[in-house]
TIRO-2110 file (N, C-alpha, C; in Angstrom, 1 decimal):
// TIRO-2110
103.4, 137.1, 118.3, N, 1, A
104.0, 135.9, 117.2, CA, 1, A
102.6, 135.0, 117.0, C, 1, A
102.8, 134.9, 115.8, N, 2, A
101.3, 134.7, 115.2, CA, 2, A
101.2, 132.8, 115.3, C, 2, A
99.7, 132.4, 115.2, N, 3, A
99.7, 131.0, 115.3, CA, 3, A
100.6, 130.2, 114.1, C, 3, A
100.6, 130.9, 112.8, N, 4, A
101.5, 130.2, 112.0, CA, 4, A
102.8, 130.0, 112.4, C, 4, A
103.5, 130.9, 112.9, N, 5, A
104.8, 130.9, 113.7, CA, 5, A
105.0, 129.8, 114.9, C, 5, A
103.9, 129.8, 115.6, N, 6, A
104.0, 128.8, 116.8, CA, 6, A
103.9, 127.3, 116.2, C, 6, A
102.9, 127.2, 115.2, N, 7, A
102.9, 125.9, 114.9, CA, 7, A
104.2, 125.6, 114.0, C, 7, A
104.7, 126.3, 113.5, N, 8, A
106.1, 126.3, 112.7, CA, 8, A
107.2, 125.6, 113.8, C, 8, A
107.1, 126.3, 114.9, N, 9, A
108.0, 126.2, 115.9, CA, 9, A
108.0, 124.8, 116.2, C, 9, A
106.5, 124.5, 116.5, N, 10, A
106.3, 123.1, 117.2, CA, 10, A
106.9, 121.8, 116.3, C, 10, A
106.4, 122.2, 115.0, N, 11, A
107.0, 121.1, 113.9, CA, 11, A
108.6, 121.1, 114.3, C, 11, A
109.3, 122.1, 113.9, N, 12, A
110.5, 122.2, 114.0, CA, 12, A
111.1, 121.3, 115.6, C, 12, A
110.8, 121.5, 116.2, N, 13, A
110.8, 121.0, 117.7, CA, 13, A
110.5, 119.5, 117.7, C, 13, A
109.5, 119.3, 116.8, N, 14, A
109.4, 117.8, 116.8, CA, 14, A
110.6, 117.1, 116.0, C, 14, A
111.1, 117.9, 115.1, N, 15, A
112.2, 116.8, 114.5, CA, 15, A
113.5, 117.4, 114.8, C, 15, A
113.5, 118.2, 116.1, N, 16, A
114.5, 118.3, 116.5, CA, 16, A
115.7, 119.4, 115.9, C, 16, A
114.7, 120.5, 115.3, N, 17, A
115.4, 122.0, 114.8, CA, 17, A
114.9, 122.8, 115.7, C, 17, A
116.1, 123.8, 115.6, N, 18, A
115.8, 124.7, 116.2, CA, 18, A
114.5, 125.8, 115.8, C, 18, A
113.9, 126.3, 116.8, N, 19, A
112.7, 127.0, 116.7, CA, 19, A
112.8, 128.3, 115.7, C, 19, A
114.0, 128.9, 115.6, N, 20, A
114.5, 130.0, 114.7, CA, 20, A
114.8, 129.4, 113.1, C, 20, A
114.9, 128.3, 112.9, N, 21, A
115.4, 127.6, 111.6, CA, 21, A
114.2, 128.1, 110.5, C, 21, A
114.8, 128.4, 109.6, N, 22, A
113.8, 128.5, 108.4, CA, 22, A
114.5, 128.2, 107.1, C, 22, A
113.7, 127.7, 106.5, N, 23, A
114.6, 127.1, 104.8, CA, 23, A
113.5, 128.1, 103.9, C, 23, A
113.7, 128.1, 102.5, N, 24, A
112.8, 128.9, 101.6, CA, 24, A
111.4, 128.6, 101.9, C, 24, A
111.2, 127.4, 102.1, N, 25, A
109.5, 126.9, 102.2, CA, 25, A
109.1, 127.2, 103.4, C, 25, A
109.6, 127.1, 104.5, N, 26, A
109.0, 127.3, 105.6, CA, 26, A
108.8, 129.1, 105.6, C, 26, A
109.7, 129.8, 105.2, N, 27, A
109.7, 131.4, 105.0, CA, 27, A
108.6, 131.5, 104.3, C, 27, A
108.5, 131.1, 103.2, N, 28, A
107.3, 131.7, 102.2, CA, 28, A
105.8, 131.0, 103.0, C, 28, A
105.7, 129.9, 103.7, N, 29, A
104.4, 129.5, 104.4, CA, 29, A
104.1, 130.6, 105.5, C, 29, A
105.3, 130.9, 106.2, N, 30, A
105.0, 131.9, 107.4, CA, 30, A
104.7, 133.1, 107.1, C, 30, A
105.4, 133.7, 105.7, N, 31, A
105.2, 134.9, 105.5, CA, 31, A
103.9, 135.2, 104.7, C, 31, A
103.5, 134.0, 104.4, N, 32, A
102.0, 134.1, 103.6, CA, 32, A
100.9, 133.8, 104.8, C, 32, A
101.4, 133.6, 106.0, N, 33, A
100.4, 133.3, 106.9, CA, 33, A
99.6, 131.8, 106.6, C, 33, A
100.5, 131.1, 106.2, N, 34, A
99.6, 129.9, 105.4, CA, 34, A
98.8, 128.9, 106.4, C, 34, A
97.6, 128.8, 106.5, N, 35, A
96.8, 127.7, 107.4, CA, 35, A
97.3, 126.3, 107.0, C, 35, A
97.8, 125.9, 105.9, N, 36, A
98.5, 124.6, 105.7, CA, 36, A
99.4, 124.4, 106.6, C, 36, A
100.1, 125.0, 107.2, N, 37, A
101.2, 124.7, 108.6, CA, 37, A
100.4, 123.7, 109.5, C, 37, A
99.1, 124.0, 109.8, N, 38, A
98.6, 123.0, 110.6, CA, 38, A
98.5, 121.8, 110.5, C, 38, A
97.9, 121.9, 108.8, N, 39, A
97.6, 120.3, 108.4, CA, 39, A
99.0, 119.8, 108.1, C, 39, A
100.0, 120.3, 107.9, N, 40, A
101.4, 119.5, 107.9, CA, 40, A
101.8, 119.2, 109.1, C, 40, A
101.4, 119.8, 110.0, N, 41, A
102.2, 119.3, 111.4, CA, 41, A
100.8, 118.0, 112.1, C, 41, A
99.8, 118.0, 111.8, N, 42, A
99.0, 117.0, 112.0, CA, 42, A
99.2, 116.0, 110.8, C, 42, A
99.5, 116.1, 110.1, N, 43, A
99.7, 114.9, 108.8, CA, 43, A
100.9, 114.2, 109.4, C, 43, A
102.1, 115.3, 109.7, N, 44, A
103.4, 114.8, 110.0, CA, 44, A
103.2, 113.8, 111.2, C, 44, A
102.5, 114.2, 112.3, N, 45, A
102.8, 113.5, 113.6, CA, 45, A
101.8, 112.0, 113.4, C, 45, A
100.9, 112.2, 112.4, N, 46, A
100.0, 110.9, 112.1, CA, 46, A
101.2, 110.1, 111.6, C, 46, A
102.4, 110.2, 111.1, N, 47, A
103.0, 108.9, 110.7, CA, 47, A
103.6, 108.2, 111.8, C, 47, A
103.6, 108.8, 113.1, N, 48, A
104.2, 107.7, 114.2, CA, 48, A
103.3, 106.8, 114.8, C, 48, A
102.1, 106.8, 114.5, N, 49, A
101.1, 105.5, 114.7, CA, 49, A
100.2, 105.1, 113.7, C, 49, A
99.8, 103.6, 114.0, N, 50, A
99.2, 103.3, 112.7, CA, 50, A
98.2, 102.4, 113.5, C, 50, A
97.1, 101.8, 113.3, N, 51, A
96.1, 101.0, 113.6, CA, 51, A
96.5, 99.5, 113.2, C, 51, A
97.4, 99.5, 112.3, N, 52, A
98.0, 98.3, 111.3, CA, 52, A
99.3, 98.0, 111.5, C, 52, A
100.1, 99.0, 111.8, N, 53, A
101.8, 99.0, 111.9, CA, 53, A
102.1, 99.2, 113.2, C, 53, A
103.2, 98.7, 113.6, N, 54, A
103.4, 99.0, 115.1, CA, 54, A
104.6, 100.1, 114.7, C, 54, A
104.7, 100.9, 115.7, N, 55, A
105.3, 102.3, 116.2, CA, 55, A
106.6, 102.0, 115.1, C, 55, A
107.3, 100.9, 115.7, N, 56, A
108.8, 100.6, 115.2, CA, 56, A
108.6, 100.4, 113.4, C, 56, A
107.5, 100.1, 113.2, N, 57, A
107.3, 99.5, 111.4, CA, 57, A
107.0, 101.0, 110.9, C, 57, A
106.1, 101.8, 111.6, N, 58, A
105.8, 103.6, 111.1, CA, 58, A
107.5, 104.1, 110.9, C, 58, A
108.0, 103.8, 112.0, N, 59, A
109.4, 104.8, 111.8, CA, 59, A
110.3, 104.0, 110.9, C, 59, A
110.0, 102.9, 110.5, N, 60, A
111.1, 102.0, 109.7, CA, 60, A
110.6, 102.4, 108.2, C, 60, A
109.5, 102.6, 107.9, N, 61, A
108.7, 102.9, 106.2, CA, 61, A
109.3, 104.4, 106.4, C, 61, A
109.0, 105.4, 107.5, N, 62, A
109.0, 106.7, 107.2, CA, 62, A
111.1, 106.7, 107.1, C, 62, A
111.9, 106.2, 107.5, N, 63, A
113.0, 106.4, 107.7, CA, 63, A
113.3, 105.9, 106.0, C, 63, A
112.9, 104.8, 105.6, N, 64, A
113.0, 104.3, 104.1, CA, 64, A
112.4, 105.7, 103.1, C, 64, A
111.4, 105.8, 103.5, N, 65, A
111.4, 107.3, 102.4, CA, 65, A
111.9, 108.2, 102.6, C, 65, A
112.4, 108.7, 103.5, N, 66, A
113.2, 109.9, 104.0, CA, 66, A
114.7, 109.5, 103.3, C, 66, A
115.4, 108.5, 103.4, N, 67, A
116.5, 107.9, 102.7, CA, 67, A
116.2, 108.0, 101.0, C, 67, A
115.0, 107.7, 100.8, N, 68, A
114.6, 107.4, 99.3, CA, 68, A
114.8, 109.0, 98.8, C, 68, A
114.0, 110.1, 99.5, N, 69, A
114.1, 111.4, 99.0, CA, 69, A
115.4, 112.1, 99.5, C, 69, A
116.3, 111.7, 99.8, N, 70, A
117.6, 112.2, 100.4, CA, 70, A
117.2, 113.4, 101.3, C, 70, A
116.5, 113.1, 102.2, N, 71, A
116.3, 114.3, 102.9, CA, 71, A
116.9, 114.0, 104.5, C, 71, A
118.1, 115.0, 104.6, N, 72, A
118.8, 114.6, 105.6, CA, 72, A
118.2, 114.8, 106.9, C, 72, A
117.3, 115.9, 107.1, N, 73, A
116.8, 116.1, 108.3, CA, 73, A
115.8, 115.0, 108.9, C, 73, A
115.1, 114.9, 108.2, N, 74, A
113.9, 113.6, 108.1, CA, 74, A
114.9, 112.3, 108.6, C, 74, A
115.9, 111.8, 108.0, N, 75, A
116.8, 110.7, 108.2, CA, 75, A
117.1, 110.8, 109.3, C, 75, A
117.6, 111.7, 109.9, N, 76, A
118.5, 111.7, 111.1, CA, 76, A
116.8, 111.5, 112.2, C, 76, A
115.9, 112.6, 111.9, N, 77, A
114.6, 112.2, 112.7, CA, 77, A
113.9, 110.8, 112.9, C, 77, A
113.7, 110.1, 111.7, N, 78, A
113.4, 108.6, 111.7, CA, 78, A
114.2, 107.9, 112.2, C, 78, A
115.4, 108.1, 112.0, N, 79, A
116.6, 106.9, 112.6, CA, 79, A
116.3, 107.0, 114.1, C, 79, A
116.1, 108.2, 114.7, N, 80, A
116.3, 108.4, 116.1, CA, 80, A
114.8, 107.7, 116.6, C, 80, A
114.1, 108.1, 115.7, N, 81, A
112.5, 107.6, 116.4, CA, 81, A
112.6, 106.0, 116.3, C, 81, A
112.8, 105.3, 115.2, N, 82, A
113.1, 104.1, 115.2, CA, 82, A
114.0, 103.4, 116.2, C, 82, A
114.8, 104.0, 116.7, N, 83, A
115.8, 103.3, 117.8, CA, 83, A
115.0, 103.5, 119.2, C, 83, A
114.2, 104.3, 119.5, N, 84, A
113.7, 104.8, 120.4, CA, 84, A
112.6, 103.6, 120.5, C, 84, A
112.0, 103.2, 119.5, N, 85, A
111.0, 102.1, 119.1, CA, 85, A
111.7, 100.8, 119.2, C, 85, A
112.8, 100.7, 119.8, N, 86, A
113.4, 99.3, 119.5, CA, 86, A
113.8, 98.6, 118.4, C, 86, A
114.1, 99.5, 117.3, N, 87, A
114.3, 98.8, 116.2, CA, 87, A
116.0, 98.9, 116.2, C, 87, A
116.8, 97.7, 115.3, N, 88, A
117.9, 97.3, 115.4, CA, 88, A
119.0, 98.0, 114.5, C, 88, A
120.3, 98.2, 114.7, N, 89, A
121.2, 98.7, 113.8, CA, 89, A
120.7, 98.1, 112.4, C, 89, A
120.7, 96.8, 112.3, N, 90, A
120.2, 96.1, 111.2, CA, 90, A
118.9, 96.1, 110.5, C, 90, A
118.1, 96.6, 111.4, N, 91, A
116.7, 96.7, 111.0, CA, 91, A
116.7, 98.3, 110.2, C, 91, A
117.6, 99.3, 111.1, N, 92, A
117.7, 100.3, 110.4, CA, 92, A
118.6, 100.5, 108.7, C, 92, A
119.6, 99.4, 108.9, N, 93, A
120.2, 99.4, 107.5, CA, 93, A
119.5, 99.0, 106.6, C, 93, A
118.4, 98.0, 107.1, N, 94, A
117.7, 97.4, 105.9, CA, 94, A
116.7, 98.3, 105.2, C, 94, A
116.2, 99.0, 106.3, N, 95, A
115.3, 100.4, 106.0, CA, 95, A
116.2, 101.0, 104.5, C, 95, A
117.2, 101.5, 105.3, N, 96, A
118.1, 102.3, 104.0, CA, 96, A
118.5, 101.5, 102.7, C, 96, A
118.9, 100.3, 102.9, N, 97, A
119.3, 99.4, 101.9, CA, 97, A
118.2, 99.4, 101.0, C, 97, A
116.7, 98.9, 101.5, N, 98, A
115.7, 98.8, 100.8, CA, 98, A
115.3, 100.3, 99.7, C, 98, A
115.4, 101.4, 100.6, N, 99, A
115.6, 102.6, 99.7, CA, 99, A
116.4, 102.3, 98.7, C, 99, A
117.6, 102.1, 98.5, N, 100, A
118.5, 102.3, 97.7, CA, 100, A
118.2, 100.8, 96.8, C, 100, A
118.0, 100.0, 97.3, N, 101, A
117.6, 98.7, 95.9, CA, 101, A
116.5, 99.2, 95.3, C, 101, A
115.2, 99.6, 96.0, N, 102, A
114.1, 100.0, 95.4, CA, 102, A
114.0, 101.0, 94.2, C, 102, A
114.9, 102.2, 94.6, N, 103, A
115.4, 103.1, 93.4, CA, 103, A
115.8, 102.4, 92.4, C, 103, A
116.8, 101.5, 92.3, N, 104, A
117.4, 101.0, 91.4, CA, 104, A
116.2, 99.9, 90.6, C, 104, A
115.5, 99.5, 91.2, N, 105, A
114.3, 98.2, 90.6, CA, 105, A
113.5, 99.4, 90.0, C, 105, A
112.9, 100.2, 90.7, N, 106, A
111.7, 101.2, 90.0, CA, 106, A
112.3, 102.0, 88.9, C, 106, A
113.7, 102.1, 88.4, N, 107, A
114.1, 102.8, 87.4, CA, 107, A
114.1, 101.7, 86.5, C, 107, A
114.7, 100.6, 86.7, N, 108, A
114.7, 99.5, 85.9, CA, 108, A
113.4, 98.8, 85.0, C, 108, A
112.6, 98.7, 85.9, N, 109, A
111.3, 98.3, 85.9, CA, 109, A
110.3, 99.1, 85.0, C, 109, A
110.4, 100.4, 85.5, N, 110, A
109.5, 101.5, 84.9, CA, 110, A
110.1, 101.4, 83.4, C, 110, A
111.4, 101.6, 83.3, N, 111, A
112.0, 101.5, 81.8, CA, 111, A
111.3, 100.3, 81.0, C, 111, A
111.3, 99.0, 81.6, N, 112, A
110.8, 98.0, 80.6, CA, 112, A
109.2, 98.2, 80.7, C, 112, A
108.5, 98.7, 81.4, N, 113, A
107.1, 99.1, 81.3, CA, 113, A
106.7, 99.8, 80.3, C, 113, A
107.6, 101.2, 80.4, N, 114, A
107.3, 102.2, 79.6, CA, 114, A
107.6, 101.7, 78.3, C, 114, A
108.7, 101.2, 77.5, N, 115, A
109.1, 100.7, 76.5, CA, 115, A
108.1, 99.9, 76.0, C, 115, A
107.6, 99.0, 77.0, N, 116, A
106.6, 97.7, 76.5, CA, 116, A
107.5, 96.9, 75.1, C, 116, A
108.4, 96.5, 75.2, N, 117, A
109.4, 95.7, 74.2, CA, 117, A
109.6, 94.7, 75.0, C, 117, A
109.1, 93.5, 74.3, N, 118, A
109.4, 92.0, 74.8, CA, 118, A
110.8, 91.9, 74.9, C, 118, A
111.7, 92.3, 74.0, N, 119, A
113.3, 92.3, 73.8, CA, 119, A
113.7, 92.6, 75.3, C, 119, A
113.3, 93.7, 76.1, N, 120, A
113.6, 94.2, 77.4, CA, 120, A
113.6, 93.3, 78.3, C, 120, A
112.5, 92.8, 78.0, N, 121, A
112.3, 91.6, 79.3, CA, 121, A
113.2, 90.3, 79.3, C, 121, A
113.3, 90.3, 78.1, N, 122, A
114.3, 88.8, 77.8, CA, 122, A
115.7, 89.0, 78.0, C, 122, A
116.4, 90.1, 78.1, N, 123, A
117.8, 90.5, 78.3, CA, 123, A
117.6, 90.4, 79.9, C, 123, A
118.8, 89.7, 80.9, N, 124, A
118.7, 89.6, 82.3, CA, 124, A
119.5, 90.8, 82.6, C, 124, A
118.6, 90.8, 83.9, N, 125, A
118.9, 92.4, 84.4, CA, 125, A
120.0, 92.6, 85.2, C, 125, A
120.9, 91.3, 85.4, N, 126, A
121.9, 91.6, 86.0, CA, 126, A
122.4, 92.3, 87.3, C, 126, A
121.2, 92.2, 88.2, N, 127, A
121.1, 93.1, 89.2, CA, 127, A
121.1, 92.2, 90.6, C, 127, A
121.8, 92.7, 91.4, N, 128, A
121.9, 91.7, 92.7, CA, 128, A
120.6, 92.1, 93.6, C, 128, A
120.0, 91.5, 94.1, N, 129, A
118.7, 91.6, 95.2, CA, 129, A
118.9, 90.8, 96.4, C, 129, A
120.0, 90.2, 96.6, N, 130, A
120.0, 89.4, 97.8, CA, 130, A
119.4, 89.9, 99.3, C, 130, A
119.4, 91.2, 99.5, N, 131, A
118.4, 91.6, 100.6, CA, 131, A
116.9, 91.1, 100.5, C, 131, A
116.6, 90.9, 99.6, N, 132, A
115.0, 90.9, 99.5, CA, 132, A
114.6, 89.2, 99.9, C, 132, A
115.8, 88.2, 99.5, N, 133, A
115.5, 87.0, 99.8, CA, 133, A
115.4, 86.5, 101.3, C, 133, A
116.1, 87.3, 102.1, N, 134, A
116.2, 87.0, 103.4, CA, 134, A
116.2, 88.2, 104.4, C, 134, A
115.2, 89.3, 104.4, N, 135, A
115.5, 90.1, 105.2, CA, 135, A
115.6, 89.9, 106.6, C, 135, A
115.9, 91.0, 107.1, N, 136, A
115.9, 91.0, 108.7, CA, 136, A
114.8, 91.1, 109.3, C, 136, A
114.0, 92.1, 108.8, N, 137, A
112.7, 92.5, 109.3, CA, 137, A
111.8, 91.3, 109.3, C, 137, A
111.3, 90.9, 108.1, N, 138, A
110.4, 89.9, 107.4, CA, 138, A
110.1, 90.3, 106.5, C, 138, A
109.8, 89.0, 105.5, N, 139, A
109.9, 89.3, 103.9, CA, 139, A
108.4, 90.4, 103.8, C, 139, A
107.5, 90.0, 104.7, N, 140, A
106.3, 90.9, 104.5, CA, 140, A
106.5, 92.2, 104.8, C, 140, A
107.3, 92.7, 105.9, N, 141, A
107.4, 94.0, 106.3, CA, 141, A
108.5, 94.7, 105.0, C, 141, A
109.6, 94.0, 104.7, N, 142, A
110.4, 94.4, 103.6, CA, 142, A
109.7, 94.5, 102.2, C, 142, A
108.7, 93.7, 101.9, N, 143, A
107.8, 94.2, 100.8, CA, 143, A
106.9, 95.3, 101.2, C, 143, A
106.6, 95.6, 102.5, N, 144, A
105.7, 96.7, 102.9, CA, 144, A
106.6, 98.3, 102.5, C, 144, A
107.9, 98.2, 103.0, N, 145, A
108.6, 99.3, 102.7, CA, 145, A
108.8, 99.3, 101.1, C, 145, A
109.1, 97.9, 100.3, N, 146, A
109.2, 98.0, 99.1, CA, 146, A
108.1, 98.6, 98.1, C, 146, A
106.9, 98.6, 98.4, N, 147, A
105.8, 99.1, 97.9, CA, 147, A
105.6, 100.4, 98.4, C, 147, A
106.2, 100.8, 99.6, N, 148, A
106.1, 102.5, 100.1, CA, 148, A
106.7, 103.1, 99.2, C, 148, A
108.1, 102.9, 99.0, N, 149, A
109.2, 103.4, 98.0, CA, 149, A
108.7, 103.2, 96.6, C, 149, A
108.2, 102.4, 96.2, N, 150, A
108.0, 102.0, 94.7, CA, 150, A
106.4, 103.2, 94.2, C, 150, A
105.8, 103.4, 95.5, N, 151, A
104.7, 104.3, 95.2, CA, 151, A
105.3, 105.8, 94.8, C, 151, A
106.4, 106.1, 96.1, N, 152, A
106.7, 107.4, 95.7, CA, 152, A
107.4, 107.5, 94.5, C, 152, A
108.2, 106.5, 94.0, N, 153, A
109.0, 106.8, 92.7, CA, 153, A
108.1, 106.5, 91.5, C, 153, A
107.0, 106.1, 91.8, N, 154, A
106.0, 105.9, 90.7, CA, 154, A
106.1, 104.8, 89.7, C, 154, A
106.4, 103.8, 90.4, N, 155, A
106.6, 102.4, 89.5, CA, 155, A
105.5, 101.5, 89.6, C, 155, A
104.4, 101.5, 88.5, N, 156, A
103.4, 100.8, 88.8, CA, 156, A
103.6, 99.5, 88.5, C, 156, A
104.7, 98.9, 87.7, N, 157, A
104.9, 97.4, 87.7, CA, 157, A
105.2, 97.0, 89.1, C, 157, A
106.2, 97.8, 89.8, N, 158, A
106.7, 97.5, 90.9, CA, 158, A
105.5, 97.3, 92.1, C, 158, A
104.6, 98.5, 92.4, N, 159, A
103.8, 98.7, 93.1, CA, 159, A
102.8, 97.2, 93.1, C, 159, A
102.4, 97.1, 91.8, N, 160, A
101.5, 95.9, 91.6, CA, 160, A
102.3, 94.5, 91.9, C, 160, A
103.6, 94.5, 91.7, N, 161, A
104.2, 93.3, 92.3, CA, 161, A
104.2, 93.0, 93.7, C, 161, A
104.6, 94.3, 94.4, N, 162, A
104.8, 94.4, 95.7, CA, 162, A
103.6, 93.9, 96.5, C, 162, A
102.2, 94.5, 95.8, N, 163, A
101.4, 94.4, 96.6, CA, 163, A
100.7, 92.7, 96.5, C, 163, A
100.9, 92.3, 95.3, N, 164, A
100.6, 90.8, 94.8, CA, 164, A
101.5, 89.7, 95.9, C, 164, A
102.8, 90.1, 96.2, N, 165, A
103.7, 89.3, 96.9, CA, 165, A
103.0, 89.8, 98.6, C, 165, A
102.9, 90.9, 99.0, N, 166, A
102.2, 91.2, 100.5, CA, 166, A
100.9, 90.6, 100.7, C, 166, A
100.0, 90.4, 99.8, N, 167, A
98.8, 90.0, 99.9, CA, 167, A
99.0, 88.4, 100.1, C, 167, A
99.9, 88.0, 99.4, N, 168, A
100.2, 86.3, 98.9, CA, 168, A
101.0, 86.0, 100.3, C, 168, A
101.5, 87.0, 101.3, N, 169, A
102.3, 86.6, 102.4, CA, 169, A
101.3, 86.6, 103.7, C, 169, A
99.9, 87.0, 103.3, N, 170, A
99.0, 87.1, 104.3, CA, 170, A
98.7, 88.4, 105.0, C, 170, A
99.4, 89.3, 104.4, N, 171, A
99.2, 90.8, 105.0, CA, 171, A
97.9, 91.1, 104.4, C, 171, A
97.5, 92.2, 105.4, N, 172, A
96.0, 92.8, 105.1, CA, 172, A
96.3, 94.1, 104.4, C, 172, A
95.1, 94.6, 103.6, N, 173, A
95.3, 96.0, 102.5, CA, 173, A
95.4, 97.0, 103.8, C, 173, A
94.8, 97.0, 104.5, N, 174, A
95.1, 98.1, 105.6, CA, 174, A
96.6, 98.3, 105.9, C, 174, A
97.1, 97.3, 106.2, N, 175, A
98.9, 97.5, 106.1, CA, 175, A
99.5, 98.2, 105.0, C, 175, A
99.0, 97.5, 103.8, N, 176, A
99.9, 98.1, 102.6, CA, 176, A
99.3, 99.8, 102.6, C, 176, A
97.8, 100.0, 103.0, N, 177, A
97.5, 101.4, 102.6, CA, 177, A
98.0, 102.3, 103.7, C, 177, A
98.4, 101.8, 104.8, N, 178, A
98.9, 102.4, 105.9, CA, 178, A
100.5, 102.8, 105.6, C, 178, A
101.2, 102.0, 105.1, N, 179, A
102.6, 102.2, 104.7, CA, 179, A
102.7, 103.2, 103.4, C, 179, A
101.9, 103.0, 102.5, N, 180, A
102.0, 104.1, 101.6, CA, 180, A
101.1, 105.3, 101.9, C, 180, A
100.5, 105.5, 103.2, N, 181, A
100.0, 106.8, 103.4, CA, 181, A
101.3, 107.5, 104.0, C, 181, A
102.0, 106.7, 104.5, N, 182, A
103.0, 107.2, 105.5, CA, 182, A
104.0, 107.7, 104.7, C, 182, A
104.4, 107.1, 103.6, N, 183, A
105.3, 107.6, 102.3, CA, 183, A
105.0, 108.8, 101.8, C, 183, A
103.4, 108.7, 101.5, N, 184, A
103.0, 110.0, 100.9, CA, 184, A
103.3, 111.3, 102.0, C, 184, A
102.9, 111.2, 103.1, N, 185, A
103.2, 112.1, 104.2, CA, 185, A
104.4, 112.6, 104.4, C, 185, A
105.6, 111.5, 104.3, N, 186, A
107.0, 112.1, 104.6, CA, 186, A
107.3, 112.5, 103.4, C, 186, A
107.0, 112.3, 102.3, N, 187, A
107.4, 113.1, 100.9, CA, 187, A
106.8, 114.2, 101.0, C, 187, A
105.5, 114.5, 101.2, N, 188, A
105.0, 115.6, 101.5, CA, 188, A
105.6, 116.7, 102.6, C, 188, A
106.2, 116.2, 103.9, N, 189, A
107.0, 116.9, 104.9, CA, 189, A
108.0, 117.4, 104.3, C, 189, A
108.7, 116.4, 103.3, N, 190, A
110.3, 116.6, 103.0, CA, 190, A
110.1, 117.9, 102.2, C, 190, A
108.8, 118.4, 101.5, N, 191, A
108.9, 119.5, 100.6, CA, 191, A
109.2, 120.8, 101.8, C, 191, A
109.0, 120.7, 102.8, N, 192, A
109.1, 121.9, 103.6, CA, 192, A
110.1, 121.7, 104.7, C, 192, A
110.3, 120.6, 105.3, N, 193, A
111.5, 120.2, 106.5, CA, 193, A
112.9, 119.6, 105.5, C, 193, A
113.7, 120.3, 105.3, N, 194, A
114.6, 119.8, 105.0, CA, 194, A
116.2, 120.9, 105.1, C, 194, A
END
């Protein structure tokens, strides 16, 4: 067995998949004996911890991104991880709700930003966002999940607004950076693990 195959099997075991599982992406990486698999495994396992987020926060940010990216394998994995880090059902539901709400907001506010027309900023959005006003986790942490989803979805206006809000709530730039780092790694892993 090659080193690449062993690394793929270790990665699969981490997320609870059978060692023989392969999808198109994994098959091509294995067939090409890609050294990238080692990087992917190390990057992915680095999402479990942070110097600036708790393990539960890491799992909830990752879950929100997995939901945003519609990745069933990673949703199941990060839900279990969040539960093992003592996340409540309400906190898990909030991570899911955040992904859904921010998908809406990112499309809507990107549209406003892209067009640059004042008229579109004057028309009421008529969008409910009650979850943002009194989140179960905390306002600061909900904003961290929001900036992570917004970064993945490419909404510049939303990223800037959430960063201002987070910093205004007393959070550090390091917390923001780690949330976005986790989001980028989960998105990357989702291209191969699905």
